[in-house]
C-alpha positions in Angstrom: -25.4 -27.5 -29.6 -29.1 -26.6 -29.9 -28.7 -25.5 -33.5 -27.5 -28.9 -34.6 -30.3 -30.6 -32.6 -32.8 -28.3 -34.2 -31.6 -29.0 -37.7 -31.8 -32.7 -37.0 -35.4 -32.3 -35.8 -36.3 -30.3 -38.9 -34.8 -32.9 -41.2 -36.7 -35.6 -39.4 -39.9 -33.7 -39.8 -39.3 -33.1 -43.5 -38.6 -36.8 -43.9 -41.9 -37.7 -42.2 -40.4 -39.1 -39.1 -42.9 -37.2 -36.9 -42.4 -39.2 -33.6 -38.7 -38.7 -33.6 -39.0 -35.0 -34.5 -41.6 -34.6 -31.8 -39.3 -36.1 -29.2 -36.4 -33.8 -30.3 -38.6 -30.6 -30.3 -40.0 -31.5 -26.8 -36.5 -32.0 -25.5 -35.3 -28.7 -27.1 -38.2 -26.8 -25.5 -37.2 -28.2 -22.1 -33.5 -27.2 -22.3 -33.8 -23.9 -24.2 -33.1 -20.8 -22.1 -34.4 -18.3 -24.6 -38.2 -17.9 -24.1 -38.8 -17.0 -27.8 -37.0 -20.1 -29.1 -38.7 -22.2 -26.4 -42.1 -21.1 -27.7 -40.9 -22.0 -31.3 -39.9 -25.5 -30.2 -43.3 -26.0 -28.5 -45.1 -24.9 -31.6 -43.0 -27.3 -33.7 -43.8 -30.1 -31.2 -47.5 -29.2 -31.6 -47.1 -29.4 -35.3 -45.6 -32.9 -35.0 -48.6 -34.0 -32.9 -51.0 -32.7 -35.5 -49.1 -34.8 -38.1 -49.5 -37.8 -35.8 -53.3 -37.1 -35.6 -53.0 -36.2 -31.9 -54.8 -32.9 -32.2 -56.0 -32.8 -28.6 -52.5 -32.9 -27.3 -51.4 -30.3 -29.8 -54.2 -28.0 -28.8 -53.2 -28.4 -25.1 -49.6 -27.4 -25.9 -50.8 -24.4 -28.0 -53.2 -23.2 -25.3 -50.4 -23.4 -22.7 -48.1 -21.4 -25.1 -50.9 -18.9 -25.7 -51.4 -18.2 -22.0 -47.8 -17.0 -21.7 -47.8 -14.7 -24.7 -48.5 -11.0 -25.0 -52.0 -10.6 -26.5 -50.7 -7.8 -28.7 -47.9 -9.8 -30.3 -47.9 -11.4 -33.7 -47.0 -14.8 -32.0 -50.2 -14.6 -29.9 -52.3 -14.1 -33.1 -50.5 -16.9 -34.8 -50.9 -19.4 -32.0 -54.6 -18.4 -31.6 -55.2 -19.0 -35.3 -53.6 -22.4 -35.0 -55.9 -23.3 -32.1 -58.9 -22.1 -34.0 -57.9 -24.2 -37.0 -57.7 -27.3 -34.7 -61.2 -26.6 -33.3 -62.7 -26.1 -36.8 -61.1 -29.3 -38.1 -62.4 -31.4 -35.1 
């Protein structure tokens, strides 16, 4: 069940187990059929990469996500802001 896997990934992230959470979020994004949830898992994976100080990889994921979003959507603005934050912190 995806909801159980998602909860486990969230708990791992809250516990500071970034690598394990990253692996789970990546797997969830690959097997999820709902595009909105898939984007959410990809963003969560990017967040785990940021925690692991792998900002370049996180930015790559976020840019890929951004390319598939509607430029008028709130999600587009959110992902774009995350990318801009990564560039400013680099």
